[in-house]
VMD Tcl script that draws the C-alpha trace (Angstrom):
set ca {
  {17.95 4.58 -5.46}
  {18.95 7.75 -6.97}
  {16.39 9.66 -5.11}
  {17.61 7.88 -2.10}
  {20.82 8.47 -1.60}
  {20.24 12.39 -2.34}
  {18.22 12.29 0.68}
  {20.10 10.76 2.94}
  {23.16 12.83 2.08}
  {21.14 16.04 2.46}
  {19.96 14.77 6.40}
  {23.89 13.93 7.21}
  {25.17 17.23 5.68}
  {22.24 19.30 7.90}
  {23.59 17.22 10.90}
  {26.49 18.24 10.36}
  {26.13 22.02 9.99}
  {24.19 21.95 12.91}
  {26.07 19.99 15.05}
  {29.31 21.33 14.87}
  {30.29 24.86 15.59}
  {31.60 27.58 13.07}
  {34.67 28.05 12.88}
  {36.94 31.10 11.42}
  {40.24 29.17 9.85}
  {40.98 25.78 9.74}
  {44.74 24.69 10.04}
  {44.71 22.83 6.61}
  {46.82 24.32 4.38}
  {49.85 23.19 2.30}
  {52.38 26.19 2.89}
  {51.42 26.46 6.71}
  {49.10 29.30 6.13}
  {46.08 28.79 7.70}
  {42.62 28.14 5.36}
  {39.62 30.42 5.53}
  {36.73 27.53 6.94}
  {34.07 27.37 4.45}
  {31.41 29.98 5.52}
  {28.74 28.27 7.95}
  {24.99 27.41 6.21}
  {22.74 29.40 8.08}
  {20.88 27.23 10.50}
  {17.15 28.46 7.85}
  {18.85 27.17 4.93}
  {19.23 23.88 6.88}
  {16.10 23.70 7.83}
  {14.63 24.09 4.18}
  {17.02 21.29 3.56}
  {15.20 19.07 5.73}
  {11.92 19.44 4.91}
  {12.86 19.21 0.77}
  {14.31 15.80 1.87}
  {11.35 15.15 4.01}
  {9.16 16.04 0.85}
  {11.14 14.60 -1.93}
  {10.93 10.62 0.03}
  {7.52 10.80 1.30}
  {5.46 8.79 -1.58}
  {1.89 9.13 -0.11}
  {-0.28 6.47 -1.33}
  {-4.12 7.46 -2.11}
  {-4.92 5.39 0.42}
  {-3.52 7.52 2.84}
  {-5.07 11.03 1.26}
  {-7.93 8.88 1.10}
  {-8.28 8.31 4.79}
  {-7.32 11.60 5.78}
  {-9.95 13.48 3.63}
  {-12.48 11.35 4.42}
  {-11.84 10.67 8.57}
  {-10.28 14.53 9.21}
  {-12.69 16.23 6.71}
  {-9.87 17.76 4.94}
  {-9.20 19.09 1.20}
  {-6.94 16.91 -1.15}
  {-4.33 20.08 -0.14}
  {-5.01 20.12 3.62}
  {-3.88 16.02 3.41}
  {-0.93 16.01 1.61}
  {0.49 19.07 3.95}
  {-0.40 17.00 6.33}
  {1.54 13.99 5.64}
  {4.60 16.56 4.65}
  {4.80 18.43 7.50}
  {4.37 14.99 9.63}
  {7.21 13.61 7.56}
  {9.41 16.73 8.15}
  {8.69 16.41 11.74}
  {10.31 13.61 12.48}
  {13.84 14.92 10.96}
  {13.50 18.54 12.33}
  {13.12 16.92 15.77}
  {16.25 16.18 17.00}
  {18.49 19.14 15.32}
  {16.07 20.91 17.29}
  {16.97 19.41 20.60}
  {20.42 19.40 19.58}
  {19.98 23.12 19.35}
  {17.89 24.18 21.97}
  {19.93 21.99 24.64}
  {18.76 21.97 28.27}
  {15.98 24.09 27.21}
  {14.51 21.90 25.01}
  {11.16 20.69 26.47}
  {9.45 18.62 23.46}
  {7.87 18.50 20.53}
  {4.34 17.90 18.90}
  {2.40 19.26 15.59}
  {-1.16 20.32 15.87}
  {-3.98 21.64 13.47}
  {-5.22 20.20 10.61}
  {-1.92 20.37 8.57}
  {0.34 18.81 11.60}
  {1.82 22.18 11.92}
  {5.11 21.55 14.37}
  {5.20 23.04 17.22}
  {8.29 22.93 19.48}
  {8.62 23.51 23.48}
  {11.43 25.35 25.17}
  {12.13 26.60 29.10}
  {14.00 29.61 27.27}
  {11.93 32.50 25.98}
  {15.24 33.73 24.28}
  {15.33 30.66 22.49}
  {11.69 31.59 20.47}
  {13.65 33.22 17.33}
  {15.68 29.64 17.04}
  {12.64 27.90 16.77}
  {10.67 30.20 14.63}
  {13.83 29.83 11.98}
  {12.94 26.23 11.43}
  {9.14 27.61 10.37}
  {7.73 25.69 13.89}
  {5.53 27.37 16.56}
  {7.00 28.15 20.15}
  {5.62 27.62 23.58}
  {7.47 28.47 26.68}
  {6.88 25.79 29.52}
  {7.93 25.50 33.18}
  {9.16 22.10 32.55}
  {12.47 20.46 30.54}
  {12.14 17.46 28.66}
  {15.05 16.33 30.98}
  {13.20 16.73 34.01}
  {9.94 14.92 32.44}
  {12.43 12.09 31.66}
  {13.94 11.84 35.18}
  {10.54 12.24 36.73}
  {9.07 9.06 34.60}
  {11.94 7.04 35.40}
  {11.40 7.50 39.28}
  {7.85 6.47 38.36}
  {8.96 3.58 36.34}
  {10.27 2.21 39.45}
  {7.45 3.38 42.34}
  {4.39 2.62 39.83}
  {5.73 -0.59 38.57}
  {3.25 -4.11 38.75}
  {1.11 -2.28 40.83}
  {-2.10 -1.98 38.44}
  {-4.40 -1.16 41.40}
  {-2.09 2.01 41.57}
  {-1.87 3.22 38.41}
  {-2.48 1.77 34.98}
  {-0.09 3.64 32.59}
  {1.97 7.13 33.36}
  {4.03 8.95 30.56}
  {4.93 12.38 29.62}
  {1.96 14.38 28.25}
  {4.73 17.63 26.02}
  {1.40 19.27 25.50}
  {0.76 19.94 29.16}
  {4.35 19.68 30.37}
  {3.78 16.98 33.18}
  {3.95 13.32 33.37}
  {0.25 12.00 33.31}
  {-0.60 9.22 35.31}
  {-3.63 7.54 34.83}
  {-4.89 5.44 38.08}
  {-8.28 3.74 39.40}
  {-7.31 5.09 43.16}
  {-5.64 8.66 43.31}
  {-4.77 8.84 46.64}
  {-2.69 5.77 46.42}
  {-0.55 7.01 43.17}
  {0.01 10.74 44.77}
  {1.00 8.80 48.09}
  {3.15 6.47 46.04}
  {4.48 9.35 44.17}
  {4.64 11.06 47.10}
  {7.24 8.58 48.74}
  {9.43 8.06 45.36}
  {10.29 12.05 46.11}
  {9.15 12.83 42.58}
  {8.10 17.01 42.69}
  {4.19 16.76 42.68}
  {4.95 20.21 40.26}
  {5.62 17.69 37.42}
  {3.26 15.07 37.79}
  {-1.08 15.06 36.56}
  {-2.78 12.14 38.71}
  {-5.78 11.23 36.50}
  {-8.79 9.22 37.81}
  {-8.92 6.43 35.44}
  {-11.62 3.38 34.76}
  {-9.00 1.99 31.76}
  {-7.57 -1.70 32.52}
  {-5.41 -2.24 29.63}
  {-4.86 -5.96 28.36}
  {-2.46 -7.44 25.94}
  {-3.82 -7.93 22.28}
  {-3.33 -11.19 20.46}
  {-3.33 -12.12 17.18}
  {-5.38 -15.37 16.14}
  {-3.50 -17.14 13.68}
  {-4.22 -20.87 11.82}
  {-1.57 -23.59 13.35}
  {-0.95 -21.95 16.74}
  {-2.39 -24.14 19.71}
  {-4.96 -23.60 22.44}
  {-6.39 -24.85 25.15}
  {-9.81 -26.25 26.79}
  {-11.25 -25.44 29.86}
  {-11.61 -29.05 31.08}
  {-7.84 -29.68 29.76}
  {-6.11 -30.56 26.73}
  {-4.92 -28.79 23.15}
  {-5.77 -28.45 19.82}
  {-5.07 -26.38 16.76}
  {-6.39 -23.04 15.14}
  {-7.95 -23.69 12.02}
  {-8.72 -20.89 10.31}
  {-9.79 -17.19 11.62}
  {-13.12 -16.04 10.92}
  {-15.29 -13.23 10.99}
  {-19.36 -12.79 11.93}
  {-21.45 -10.08 11.45}
  {-22.37 -8.97 15.27}
  {-19.54 -11.14 16.94}
  {-16.03 -10.45 17.59}
  {-15.01 -13.40 15.08}
  {-12.95 -16.39 16.08}
  {-11.62 -19.37 14.56}
  {-13.05 -22.99 12.75}
  {-11.21 -25.85 14.62}
  {-12.32 -29.54 14.62}
  {-15.89 -30.61 16.31}
  {-14.11 -32.90 18.26}
  {-12.07 -30.79 19.86}
  {-15.13 -29.35 22.52}
  {-18.69 -28.99 22.53}
  {-20.31 -25.24 22.44}
  {-19.79 -23.83 25.56}
  {-16.05 -24.99 26.35}
  {-13.93 -21.96 26.95}
  {-10.44 -22.20 25.12}
  {-7.27 -20.32 26.34}
  {-4.82 -19.72 23.74}
  {-0.98 -20.22 22.85}
  {-0.13 -18.36 25.72}
  {-2.59 -19.90 28.21}
  {-4.09 -16.23 28.38}
  {-8.21 -16.39 28.22}
  {-9.26 -16.48 24.81}
  {-12.89 -17.57 23.85}
  {-15.74 -19.77 23.65}
  {-16.93 -22.72 21.48}
  {-20.29 -21.58 19.82}
  {-20.71 -24.62 17.68}
  {-19.31 -27.83 17.36}
  {-20.62 -31.08 15.17}
  {-19.21 -34.48 16.10}
  {-19.83 -37.03 15.14}
  {-20.70 -36.97 10.99}
  {-19.03 -33.97 10.79}
  {-15.46 -32.56 12.82}
  {-16.06 -29.24 12.54}
  {-16.60 -26.24 15.41}
  {-16.43 -22.60 15.74}
  {-14.74 -20.59 18.20}
  {-15.62 -16.62 19.22}
  {-13.03 -15.19 20.77}
  {-12.99 -12.29 23.20}
  {-12.06 -8.98 22.82}
  {-8.41 -9.43 23.58}
  {-8.18 -11.95 20.42}
  {-7.86 -10.15 16.84}
  {-8.85 -12.53 13.85}
  {-6.14 -12.43 11.27}
  {-6.00 -14.13 7.91}
  {-2.57 -15.88 8.27}
  {-1.17 -19.14 8.78}
  {1.69 -19.38 11.20}
  {3.67 -22.44 9.26}
  {6.42 -22.38 11.83}
  {9.71 -22.83 9.93}
  {8.21 -22.24 6.66}
  {6.97 -18.37 7.98}
  {3.51 -16.55 7.77}
  {1.12 -17.95 4.91}
  {-1.45 -15.31 4.28}
  {-5.18 -16.70 3.19}
  {-6.91 -15.20 0.19}
  {-9.42 -17.91 -0.21}
  {-10.83 -21.62 -0.23}
  {-10.27 -22.51 -3.54}
  {-10.87 -26.67 -3.49}
  {-7.15 -28.39 -4.07}
  {-7.94 -31.10 -6.63}
  {-6.43 -35.00 -5.79}
  {-2.15 -34.56 -5.91}
  {-2.45 -31.08 -5.90}
  {0.02 -29.81 -2.69}
  {-0.98 -29.86 0.20}
  {0.27 -28.41 3.89}
  {-1.09 -28.88 7.57}
  {0.26 -26.72 10.22}
  {-0.27 -27.74 13.84}
  {0.33 -27.17 17.65}
  {2.30 -30.44 17.66}
  {4.42 -31.48 14.35}
  {4.62 -28.03 13.11}
  {4.11 -27.63 9.70}
  {4.20 -30.79 6.67}
  {3.24 -31.17 3.36}
  {2.38 -33.86 0.73}
  {-0.89 -34.55 -1.20}
  {-4.34 -35.07 -1.61}
  {-5.68 -38.13 -2.22}
  {-9.44 -38.48 -1.82}
  {-12.00 -35.49 -2.03}
  {-15.65 -36.25 -0.43}
  {-14.10 -39.45 2.22}
  {-15.72 -41.06 4.64}
  {-13.64 -42.31 7.76}
  {-14.80 -44.17 10.74}
  {-13.07 -43.65 14.26}
  {-14.02 -45.29 17.34}
  {-16.77 -42.71 18.33}
  {-18.11 -42.81 15.07}
  {-17.83 -42.41 11.36}
  {-17.43 -38.60 10.00}
  {-18.39 -38.39 6.31}
  {-17.29 -35.87 3.25}
  {-13.56 -35.23 4.27}
  {-10.62 -34.94 2.80}
  {-8.03 -38.14 2.93}
  {-4.05 -36.96 2.38}
  {-0.37 -38.48 2.87}
  {0.14 -35.32 5.23}
  {1.62 -36.74 8.61}
  {-0.01 -35.66 11.71}
  {-0.52 -36.30 15.78}
  {-2.12 -35.43 19.00}
  {-2.85 -32.00 19.30}
  {-2.55 -31.27 15.49}
  {-6.65 -31.57 15.51}
  {-8.39 -28.50 14.42}
  {-4.95 -26.95 12.92}
  {-4.44 -25.85 9.23}
  {-4.83 -27.62 5.96}
  {-3.45 -25.07 3.15}
  {-2.93 -25.35 -0.71}
  {-0.66 -21.95 -1.56}
  {-2.74 -19.04 -0.24}
  {-6.00 -21.16 -0.46}
  {-7.44 -22.39 2.89}
  {-8.61 -26.15 2.77}
  {-9.75 -27.63 6.10}
  {-9.19 -28.29 9.54}
  {-7.59 -31.15 10.88}
  {-9.52 -34.41 11.53}
  {-7.65 -37.50 12.19}
  {-5.75 -40.42 10.85}
  {-3.04 -42.97 11.55}
  {0.82 -43.07 11.70}
  {2.68 -40.08 12.58}
  {5.64 -37.60 12.03}
  {8.23 -40.32 12.48}
  {7.40 -43.07 10.30}
  {4.71 -41.43 8.16}
  {1.28 -41.41 7.86}
  {-2.62 -40.23 6.53}
  {-4.54 -37.48 7.88}
  {-8.12 -36.25 7.50}
  {-9.64 -33.15 7.16}
  {-12.57 -31.56 7.22}
  {-13.21 -29.01 4.65}
  {-13.59 -25.42 6.17}
  {-16.56 -24.37 3.41}
  {-19.22 -26.58 5.04}
  {-18.23 -24.72 8.66}
  {-18.40 -21.51 7.15}
  {-21.90 -22.13 5.55}
  {-23.41 -23.56 8.25}
  {-22.28 -20.42 11.40}
  {-22.06 -18.02 8.42}
  {-18.23 -17.31 9.02}
  {-16.45 -15.30 6.97}
  {-12.70 -16.55 6.68}
  {-11.15 -13.14 8.11}
  {-9.79 -11.01 5.26}
  {-12.23 -12.28 2.61}
  {-15.87 -10.56 1.74}
  {-18.45 -13.36 2.64}
  {-18.88 -16.93 3.48}
  {-17.28 -19.31 1.28}
  {-17.74 -23.17 0.12}
  {-20.69 -25.34 0.80}
  {-21.25 -28.92 2.34}
  {-20.13 -30.61 -0.47}
  {-16.75 -29.17 -0.31}
  {-17.15 -28.11 -4.00}
  {-15.06 -25.27 -5.26}
  {-15.52 -22.83 -2.76}
  {-15.09 -19.49 -5.02}
  {-12.36 -15.57 -4.28}
  {-9.74 -15.35 -6.42}
  {-6.50 -17.07 -5.95}
  {-4.56 -13.39 -6.43}
  {-6.50 -10.75 -5.59}
  {-6.02 -7.58 -7.47}
  {-2.46 -6.20 -6.81}
  {-1.64 -9.32 -5.69}
  {-1.62 -11.59 -2.29}
  {0.44 -9.05 -0.21}
  {-2.26 -7.12 1.97}
  {-1.35 -4.34 4.85}
  {-2.77 -5.62 8.23}
  {-1.00 -8.70 7.66}
  {2.29 -10.37 9.85}
  {4.57 -11.59 7.49}
  {7.93 -13.79 8.58}
  {11.26 -13.74 7.18}
  {10.59 -15.87 4.26}
  {7.35 -15.51 3.43}
  {6.57 -15.02 -0.56}
  {3.96 -12.37 -1.69}
  {3.08 -10.91 -5.33}
  {2.15 -7.92 -5.95}
  {1.98 -5.69 -9.12}
  {2.14 -9.12 -11.42}
  {5.61 -10.09 -9.50}
  {7.27 -12.35 -6.25}
  {8.42 -11.02 -3.15}
  {10.35 -13.05 -0.84}
  {10.47 -11.09 2.98}
  {13.52 -9.96 4.69}
  {12.09 -9.55 7.51}
  {9.68 -10.13 10.07}
  {6.81 -7.21 10.27}
  {3.28 -5.97 10.38}
  {2.57 -4.54 7.00}
  {1.15 -0.89 6.67}
  {-0.16 1.17 3.69}
  {2.59 2.42 1.97}
  {4.64 -0.55 2.73}
  {4.08 -2.29 -0.13}
  {6.71 -4.77 -1.48}
  {8.21 -2.74 -4.44}
  {8.32 0.61 -1.57}
  {10.33 -0.98 1.50}
  {13.54 -3.25 -0.32}
  {14.08 -3.09 3.25}
  {11.71 -5.47 4.20}
  {10.66 -7.87 0.47}
  {13.47 -8.87 -1.70}
  {12.04 -10.07 -5.44}
  {12.57 -12.80 -6.85}
}
mol new
graphics top color blue
foreach p $ca { graphics top sphere $p radius 0.5 }
foreach p [lrange $ca 0 end-1] q [lrange $ca 1 end] { graphics top cylinder $p $q radius 0.2 }
display resetview
């Protein structure tokens, strides 16, 4: 806490010192005599304070350093220096932008250790840039000019993927780069918009950007022939894009699916019903299997294994019709007969469900239990619901719960292995957490204060703005 206050105060002081002009006197003396103003702090001292504050606030994790060493071939010292320089660059940028004014043309980092480079349209500003410890580059176009051109292109090129797929300022080349499948069309549109051709670089590109979506248990998906079911659990499979497990009665092998947003999603690769009630859907590259269940008003639940909950244990179900409901396990290894046939090896619960919840997630704590099969009653008057244990589907299709290291479980639905609380706790980088979700880390429990996707270095003790210890 003390360090955080010190860093904040140092940054505020530096902003004040750089932004405010120095004055020789201030009329603040009680006897009417002008008092000498404090001597201004030299810019070099301000920059040094900023760099020191950034370094003091940075607490790199071993994972961050090791990733840099491995992926970029850096030494320990180079990796640590790179992290320091990148943190400082973000704090120095607004100060240099203010000092250079209309001549400012952007900044970026370069080289193994991320040296800061600052561009300017005025060569007379080179000493000021070097005083900050940055490299100077003199260019033709100011950042203001590039931003203005960007605004014009936003109007001229929007919603026309056949004309341009992306455009934005590349500060290193001092131009707006327009990527397009048809350079002639793009140039004509740019000319019609009155944008100076000298500000733009048109690049032929075959890129076809698409949206990317998370696969989350409990959310809706739609079958190609009509109807809606719910995702059970995200899975991975060697040599595959991965996907999710769901109920077998929702679709046969070959049936295509679309996601909660109706975007094309995947294809049923295997399905078993009746006898069993499980299936798996392989998703396309727009969808990313994520080891969580969306529990609607209860937040996002991270799944860390599939240890079977015993009778009378608390269990919850998430589905796209009635959202999240909880109850208890009543019987394991049960057989139930539907109009379409008998399904064996399912688990009976007193949790309610309704049409459209089929295939959705049954979970207990952070452990996957199974996929909603069927039942009786509803969520207004109560009812009974059966679920297909997840272990059999994983075993039959050679699947792994997303975030786990290997297939778990077996056809009998017995204990499926995997620790209930992995080393360090249930918090995991790369997981999307909703406000109100709880995790464990370092032996303590934390509640999420703001929805976010966790990154390395954002462990609950390190980011009190995101997590509160409970």
